[in-house]
C-alpha positions in Angstrom: -7.2 27.5 -15.9 -4.0 26.3 -17.4 -0.9 26.8 -15.1 2.6 25.5 -15.1 4.9 24.4 -12.2 6.1 28.0 -11.6 2.7 29.7 -11.6 1.6 31.4 -8.4 -2.1 31.3 -7.5 -4.1 33.1 -4.8 -3.4 31.7 -1.3 -6.8 32.6 0.2 -9.0 30.4 -2.1 -9.8 26.7 -2.1 -8.3 25.1 -5.1 -7.9 21.9 -7.1 -4.9 21.2 -9.4 -5.1 18.4 -11.9 -1.6 17.4 -12.9 -0.5 14.6 -15.2 2.6 12.6 -14.6 5.9 14.5 -14.7 4.0 17.8 -14.6 6.2 19.1 -11.7 3.4 19.1 -9.1 5.8 18.6 -6.2 7.9 21.5 -7.5 4.6 23.5 -7.7 3.4 22.4 -4.3 6.7 23.4 -2.6 6.6 26.8 -4.4 3.0 27.3 -3.3 3.9 26.5 0.3 6.8 29.1 0.1 4.4 31.6 -1.3 2.0 31.1 1.6 4.9 31.4 4.1 6.1 34.7 2.5 2.8 36.4 2.0 0.2 35.1 4.5 -0.6 37.1 7.6 -2.5 34.2 9.2 0.6 32.1 10.3 2.3 32.3 13.6 4.6 30.1 15.7 1.7 27.8 16.7 -0.2 28.1 13.3 1.3 26.0 10.5 0.5 24.8 7.0 -0.6 21.1 6.9 0.7 19.3 3.9 -0.7 15.7 3.5 0.8 13.3 1.1 0.5 9.5 0.5 3.8 7.9 1.5 6.7 8.5 3.9 9.0 8.7 0.9 6.9 11.6 -0.5 7.0 13.2 3.0 10.8 13.1 3.1 11.0 14.5 -0.5 8.8 17.6 0.4 10.6 18.2 3.6 14.0 18.1 1.9 12.9 20.6 -0.8 11.4 22.9 1.8 14.7 23.1 3.7 14.6 25.4 6.8 11.0 26.5 5.8 9.8 23.1 6.9 9.7 24.4 10.5 6.4 26.1 9.7 4.9 23.2 7.8 3.6 19.9 9.1 4.3 17.4 6.3 2.7 14.0 7.0 0.7 11.0 5.7 -3.0 11.3 6.5 -3.0 8.5 9.0 -0.1 9.9 11.0 -1.7 13.4 10.9 -5.0 12.2 12.2 -3.4 10.0 14.8 -1.3 12.8 16.1 -3.9 15.6 16.1 -7.2 13.8 16.7 -7.0 10.2 17.8 -4.1 10.3 20.3 -5.1 13.5 22.2 -8.8 12.8 22.3 -9.1 9.0 22.3 -10.2 8.9 25.9 -13.6 10.2 24.7 -13.9 6.8 22.9 -13.5 4.7 26.0 -17.2 4.3 26.8 -18.7 3.8 23.3 -15.9 1.9 21.7 -14.1 0.4 24.7 -10.8 1.7 23.4 -8.0 1.4 26.0 -6.3 4.8 25.7 -3.4 3.9 28.0 -2.4 1.0 25.8 -2.8 2.8 22.5 0.6 3.2 20.8 0.4 3.9 17.1 -1.4 2.0 14.4 -0.5 -0.9 12.2 -1.7 -3.2 9.4 -4.8 -5.2 9.9 -4.4 -8.1 12.3 -6.7 -11.1 12.5 -6.3 -13.1 15.7 -7.9 -16.5 15.9 -8.2 -16.2 19.7 -10.2 -13.0 19.4 -12.2 -14.4 16.4 -13.2 -17.4 18.5 -14.1 -15.3 21.5 -16.2 -13.0 19.3 -18.2 -15.8 17.7 -18.8 -17.7 20.9 -20.2 -14.5 22.5 -22.0 -13.2 19.4 -25.6 -12.2 20.3 -27.0 -14.2 17.4 -24.7 -17.3 17.8 -27.7 -19.6 18.1 -28.8 -18.7 14.6 -25.6 -20.1 13.0 -26.6 -23.4 11.4 -25.0 -26.3 9.4 -22.7 -26.1 7.5 -21.5 -23.0 9.4 -22.6 -23.6 12.9 -20.5 -22.3 15.8 -18.4 -25.4 16.1 -18.0 -25.8 12.4 -16.8 -22.2 12.0 -14.2 -22.2 14.7 -13.0 -25.8 14.4 -13.0 -26.9 10.8 -9.8 -25.6 9.2 -11.2 -24.5 5.9 -14.1 -22.7 7.4 -11.8 -21.0 9.9 -9.5 -19.8 7.1 -12.4 -18.4 5.0 -13.7 -16.6 8.1 -10.4 -15.0 8.9 -9.9 -14.0 5.2 -13.2 -12.2 5.4 -12.4 -10.5 8.7 -9.1 -9.3 7.2 -11.1 -7.4 4.6 -13.1 -5.2 7.1 -13.3 -1.6 6.2 -15.6 1.4 6.8 -18.1 2.8 4.4 -20.9 5.4 4.5 -24.4 3.9 4.2 -27.4 5.5 2.6 -28.1 7.6 5.7 -24.6 8.8 5.7 -23.6 6.8 8.8 -20.2 5.2 8.9 -20.5 1.5 9.1 -18.1 -1.4 9.4 -18.4 -3.7 6.4 -16.6 -6.8 5.1 -16.0 -7.9 1.5 -18.2 -11.0 1.1 -16.1 -12.0 -1.9 -13.2 -12.5 0.5 -15.1 -15.0 2.7 -13.4 -17.8 0.8 -10.6 -20.3 1.1 -9.1 -22.3 -1.8 -6.9 -25.3 -1.5 -6.1 -28.4 -3.6 -9.3 -30.0 -2.3 -11.6 -27.3 -3.6 -13.3 -24.0 -2.5 -14.8 -23.2 0.9 -17.1 -20.2 0.8 -19.1 -18.8 3.7 -22.8 -18.4 2.7 -24.7 -15.2 2.8 -26.9 -16.2 5.7 -23.8 -16.9 7.9 -22.2 -13.6 6.9 -25.5 -11.7 7.5 -25.6 -13.0 11.1 -22.0 -12.2 11.8 -22.2 -8.7 10.2 -24.7 -7.7 12.8 -22.0 -7.4 15.4 -18.8 -6.4 13.7 -18.4 -3.6 16.2 -18.2 -6.2 18.9 -15.4 -7.9 17.0 -13.4 -4.7 16.7 -13.8 -3.9 20.4 -11.9 -7.0 21.3 -8.8 -5.4 19.6 -9.5 -1.9 20.8 -9.7 -2.9 24.5 -6.0 -4.0 24.1 -5.1 -0.7 22.4 -4.7 -2.4 19.0 -5.9 -0.3 16.0 -5.3 -0.5 12.3 -5.0 2.2 9.6 -8.7 2.1 8.8 -9.6 2.5 12.5 -7.7 5.8 12.6 -10.0 7.2 9.9 -13.1 5.8 11.7 -12.1 7.2 15.1 -11.2 10.6 13.6 -14.6 10.9 11.9 -16.5 9.8 15.0 -14.6 12.2 17.2 -15.1 15.2 15.0 -18.8 14.4 14.5 -19.4 14.0 18.3 -17.0 16.7 19.5 -17.0 19.6 17.0 -14.6 21.6 19.2 -11.9 19.4 17.7 -12.5 20.9 14.3 -12.2 24.4 15.8 -8.8 23.5 17.3 -7.6 22.0 14.0 -8.6 25.1 12.1 -6.8 27.3 14.6 -3.6 25.2 14.2 -3.8 24.9 10.4 -5.2 27.8 8.4 -4.0 26.1 5.3 -4.5 22.4 4.5 -2.9 21.0 1.3 -3.4 17.4 0.1 -1.2 15.9 -2.5 -2.1 12.7 -4.4 -5.8 13.4 -3.6 -7.0 10.7 -6.1 -5.7 8.1 -3.6 -7.8 9.3 -0.7 -10.9 7.4 0.3 -14.4 8.9 1.0 -13.8 9.2 4.8 -10.7 11.4 4.1 -12.7 13.5 1.6 -15.5 13.9 4.2 -13.0 15.0 6.9 -11.5 17.5 4.5 -14.9 19.0 3.6 -15.6 19.4 7.3 -12.3 21.2 7.9 -12.9 23.5 5.0 -16.3 24.7 6.3 -14.7 27.8 7.8 -11.4 29.6 8.2 -9.0 26.9 6.7 -8.1 27.2 3.1 -8.0 23.7 1.4 -6.1 22.8 -1.7 -6.0 19.3 -3.4 -3.5 18.2 -6.1 -3.9 15.0 -8.0 -4.7 13.1 -11.2 -7.6 10.7 -11.6 -5.8 8.8 -14.3 -3.3 7.8 -11.6 -5.9 6.5 -9.1 -4.6 3.0 -8.4 -5.7 2.3 -4.8 -9.3 1.0 -5.1 -8.4 -1.8 -2.6 -8.1 1.1 0.0 -11.4 2.7 -1.0 -10.0 5.3 -3.5 -12.1 6.0 -6.7 -10.8 8.0 -9.7 -14.0 10.0 -9.9 -13.5 11.3 -6.3 -11.0 13.8 -7.5 -13.2 15.3 -10.2 -16.3 15.3 -8.0 -14.7 16.9 -4.9 -16.5 20.1 -4.2 -16.0 23.1 -2.0 -17.7 26.5 -2.2 -15.6 29.0 -4.3 -13.2 26.3 -5.3 -10.9 27.2 -8.3 -9.8 24.6 -10.8 -6.3 24.6 -12.4 -4.7 22.2 -14.8 -1.0 21.5 -15.5 -0.4 20.1 -19.0 3.4 20.1 -19.2 5.5 17.0 -18.9 8.8 18.1 -17.4 10.1 14.6 -16.8 10.1 12.5 -20.0 11.6 12.5 -23.5 9.5 13.4 -26.5 9.2 9.7 -27.5 8.0 8.6 -24.0 5.4 11.5 -24.0 4.1 10.3 -27.4 3.4 6.9 -25.8 1.7 8.6 -22.8 -0.5 10.8 -25.0 -1.4 7.8 -27.1 -2.8 6.1 -23.9 -4.5 9.2 -22.5 -7.0 11.5 -24.2 -8.2 13.9 -21.5 -4.8 15.6 -21.1 -2.4 15.8 -24.0 0.9 16.7 -22.3 3.3 19.3 -23.7 6.9 18.3 -24.3 8.5 20.7 -21.8 12.1 19.4 -22.0 11.8 18.9 -25.8 14.5 16.2 -25.7 14.7 13.3 -28.2 16.1 10.0 -27.2 15.6 6.3 -28.0 12.2 5.1 -29.1 10.5 3.1 -26.3 11.3 -0.6 -26.8 9.3 -3.8 -26.3 11.6 -6.7 -25.5 10.1 -10.2 -26.0 11.6 -13.0 -23.9 12.6 -14.0 -20.4 12.4 -11.1 -17.9 16.0 -11.3 -16.6 17.5 -11.5 -20.1 15.3 -8.5 -21.0 16.7 -6.7 -18.0 20.2 -7.2 -19.2 19.3 -6.3 -22.8 17.8 -3.0 -21.5 20.9 -2.3 -19.6 23.0 -2.9 -22.7 20.8 -0.6 -24.7 21.1 2.0 -22.0 24.9 2.1 -22.2 25.2 0.2 -19.0 23.3 2.8 -17.0 21.0 1.7 -14.0 17.7 0.1 -15.0 14.8 0.1 -12.6 12.3 -2.8 -13.1 8.6 -2.3 -12.2 6.3 -5.3 -11.7 2.6 -5.7 -11.0 3.1 -8.3 -8.3 5.4 -8.2 -5.2 6.7 -11.7 -5.8 7.8 -10.8 -9.4 9.8 -7.7 -8.1 11.4 -9.9 -5.4 12.3 -12.5 -8.0 13.9 -9.8 -10.2 16.1 -8.8 -7.2 17.9 -12.1 -7.3 17.4 -12.9 -10.9 15.0 -15.9 -10.5 13.4 -16.7 -13.9 10.7 -19.2 -12.7 7.5 -18.3 -14.5 5.4 -20.3 -11.9 6.1 -18.2 -8.8 3.6 -19.0 -6.0 2.3 -15.8 -4.7 0.8 -16.7 -1.3 3.1 -19.2 0.2 3.5 -17.4 3.5 -0.3 -17.6 3.9 -0.3 -21.2 2.7 2.3 -22.0 5.4 -0.2 -20.9 8.1 -2.9 -22.9 6.4 -0.8 -26.1 6.2 0.7 -25.9 9.7 -1.9 -26.3 12.4 0.6 -25.4 15.1 0.0 -21.7 15.3 3.1 -20.8 17.3 5.4 -22.7 15.1 4.1 -21.5 11.8 3.8 -17.8 12.9 7.4 -17.9 14.3 8.8 -19.4 11.1 6.9 -16.8 9.0 8.0 -14.0 11.2 11.6 -14.9 11.1 11.5 -15.3 7.3 10.0 -11.8 7.0 12.5 -10.3 9.4 15.5 -11.8 7.6 14.3 -10.5 4.2 13.5 -7.0 5.6 16.9 -6.8 7.1 18.6 -7.7 3.8 17.1 -4.5 2.4 18.0 -2.3 5.3 14.6 -2.4 7.0 16.0 -3.2 10.5 13.3 -1.4 12.6 10.5 -3.3 10.8 12.5 -6.5 11.0 12.9 -6.3 14.7 9.2 -5.5 15.1 8.3 -8.6 13.2 9.9 -10.9 15.8 10.2 -9.0 19.1 6.8 -10.4 20.3 8.5 -13.8 20.5 10.9 -12.6 23.2 8.6 -10.3 25.2 8.7 -10.5 28.9 6.1 -8.6 30.9 7.1 -4.9 31.4 10.5 -5.5 29.7 10.2 -4.3 26.1 13.8 -3.2 25.8 15.3 -6.7 26.4 12.8 -8.1 23.9 14.2 -5.8 21.3 17.8 -6.7 22.2 17.0 -10.4 22.0 15.2 -10.0 18.7 18.2 -8.1 17.3 20.7 -10.7 18.5 18.7 -13.5 16.8 18.4 -11.5 13.6 22.2 -10.9 13.5 22.7 -14.7 13.9 20.3 -15.5 11.1 21.9 -13.0 8.8 25.4 -14.3 9.5 24.3 -17.8 8.7 22.0 -17.0 5.8 24.2 -19.0 3.4 23.4 -22.2 5.4 19.7 -22.3 4.7 18.9 -19.8 1.9 18.8 -22.5 -0.8 17.5 -25.3 1.4 14.0 -26.6 2.1 12.0 -24.9 4.8 12.6 -27.8 7.2 16.3 -26.9 7.2 15.4 -23.3 8.2 13.1 -24.6 10.9 16.0 -26.8 12.2 18.2 -23.7 12.4 15.5 -21.9 14.4 14.9 -24.8 16.8 18.6 -25.5 17.4 19.8 -22.0 17.9 16.9 -19.7 18.8 13.8 -21.5 20.2 14.1 -25.1 21.2 10.5 -25.0 22.3 9.3 -25.1 18.8 7.1 -28.1 18.3 8.4 -31.1 16.3 6.7 -32.8 13.4 4.6 -35.9 12.8 3.9 -37.2 9.3 1.2 -35.1 7.7 0.3 -31.9 5.8 2.7 -29.6 7.8 5.7 -31.9 7.5 5.1 -32.3 3.7 4.9 -28.5 3.3 8.1 -27.9 5.1 9.9 -30.6 3.1 8.4 -29.5 -0.3 9.0 -25.8 -0.3 12.3 -24.0 0.0 13.2 -21.0 2.2 13.8 -19.0 -1.0 10.3 -19.7 -2.3 8.7 -18.3 0.8 11.1 -15.4 1.1 10.0 -14.2 -2.4 6.5 -13.6 -0.8 7.8 -11.1 1.8 6.4 -7.6 1.2 9.1 -4.9 1.5 7.2 -1.8 2.4 8.5 1.4 0.8 11.0 -0.6 -1.2 14.1 1.5 -2.2 15.7 -1.2 -4.4 16.0 -1.1 -8.2 13.3 -3.8 -8.5 9.9 -2.8 -7.0 6.2 -3.0 -7.6 4.4 -0.3 -9.6 2.5 0.8 -6.5 5.7 1.3 -4.6 7.2 3.4 -7.4 4.3 5.8 -7.5 5.5 9.4 -7.1 9.0 8.4 -8.1 11.0 8.7 -11.3 13.9 6.9 -12.9 16.1 7.5 -15.9 15.5 4.0 -17.4 12.5 1.8 -16.7 11.8 -1.8 -17.6 8.1 -2.7 -17.1 7.6 -6.4 -16.7 4.2 -7.6 -18.1 2.4 -10.5 -19.7 1.2 -10.2 -23.3 -2.4 -9.8 -22.3 -1.5 -6.7 -20.3 -0.6 -4.8 -23.4 -4.3 -3.9 -23.9 -3.6 -0.7 -22.0 -1.6 0.3 -25.1 -3.8 -1.2 -27.8 -7.3 -0.4 -26.3 -6.7 2.2 -23.5 -9.4 2.8 -21.0 -7.9 4.7 -18.2 -11.1 5.9 -16.6 -12.8 2.5 -16.7 -10.0 0.0 -16.0 -7.7 0.3 -12.9 -5.2 -2.1 -14.4 -4.7 0.3 -17.3 -4.1 3.1 -14.8 -1.6 1.0 -13.0 0.4 0.4 -16.2 0.0 4.1 -17.2 1.6 5.1 -13.9 4.4 2.6 -14.5 5.4 3.9 -18.0 5.2 7.5 -16.8 8.0 6.9 -14.3 10.6 6.9 -17.1 12.7 10.0 -17.9 15.1 8.9 -20.6 14.3 5.3 -21.8 11.3 3.1 -21.5 11.4 -0.7 -22.0 8.5 -3.1 -21.7 9.1 -6.8 -21.3 6.6 -9.6 -22.3 7.5 -13.3 -22.6 5.6 -13.6 -25.9 4.1 -11.3 -28.5 1.7 -12.2 -31.4 2.4 -11.0 -34.9 -0.9 -9.1 -34.9 0.2 -7.1 -31.9 3.7 -6.6 -33.3 2.2 -4.8 -36.3 0.0 -2.5 -34.2 2.7 -1.6 -31.7 5.5 -0.9 -34.2 4.0 2.6 -34.8 5.5 3.9 -31.5 7.7 1.1 -30.2 10.8 -0.6 -31.3 10.4 -4.4 -30.9 13.3 -6.8 -30.1 12.8 -10.5 -29.8 15.5 -12.1 -27.7 15.1 -15.5 -29.4 15.7 -14.2 -32.9 
């Protein structure tokens, strides 16, 4: 059934809404929530609507639009919701089977791989005697390249359902690799098969200290509900309506949990767009949206584009065939433009063509968006230097401290003070004195920000000297070797470009961080080869094409695409819907 952003639908049916970019789905979702609040007789002071969305920025947007009505709605990310309503209140049930320390549990964080715990796990692995050359016990935990490949693999651990529908811990074997100038180190399948037999034992080493990551929250939630069904009964009693935005970004565990909640009493609604599914690295699959099934589920489709000009919608419709969007605004503006040349010059040209209005640049890689922030043009940006620092420097305390301070400084520059302090407070922790650790971390951060000009353009060794002289004189010194060479070769700025600014609110961000947002004027920074998403679009089969589709759909008034080079053949094909400007002409 075709609907628009103002259409009201029945509130006592499961539903699925497919909505292309700019369709007004947030507007529709807020209206649907208000409709439930006004007409339902199943809500009360302790019974609320659950509204799940993908990012904290999206949470804030929905709360703002709901206004005072937000009191009867719990708007949250899925991990925060599950932690608050399942894991935290019932985690003591996990103490026996999973050795989770409920008293130490305090939230959830990104995946952490600790060498100390890795070593302890392998040394006590029940099949340790089966590990043979070239990946024996000693070779795995002592040879640097083996150790890095092992930790890269452990950083990929996730949860998947097996053929018997049991949830298992798995690792991506393609990640069991380490590459440096001397070659490639890859753990073989026999080694990985042995280690995989006790991944639960590895996880328990973290859980006994109360350390859980985002994927653990999904795992614990599923296990708790499966073993203790009364939790589902309580959830349904609390939330007679359960709405999930950006459903195409959920993974199979989340979908399974939603199916279980919907088995009785609670009405479930999902909103999304499989053409905007761009989180496969977190388990999301585009077909999951179309294959999601509930008994008596009603399907709706929104085909308007309320965001973009007619010329931008023409480009979107050229890329996409399953939904041809209506031109709701029916506003004409500049033809989308491809600017060929250096990215910073392209940014300034786009600003000129936009009559000096704000331009938001979107990049595929984090390092490119960071380089755009400070107008660095270097085309050979090194993506993983913070990881390479840890590889090059065998002194774990020194390299982790340096990397943590770099991250903290860069986060602070963009207003992320809470995250910045969290990055370095572990360096100042005294037992049972977390407040003074935060104060010490904040004081050091202030000092580094005030003196940023003294080291920002210098080699990494100069930044290390600032830290050793003014903050931690216990940092180890250097002998001639790989670590010293690294610190003298690379600059502070080169490593700072690798810092990931989560929920970036600047004018230069990655495409993934811009998802769900919109901007009047957008410059998409690409390479020439990436233009295949315009020339030979394959949204359902190629995630990169979906990523770039998401990017161009953020634009309201003007769309610019920058590539460093463009062949004459592609110029002739793209001229049909793009204006093309070569900066070197």
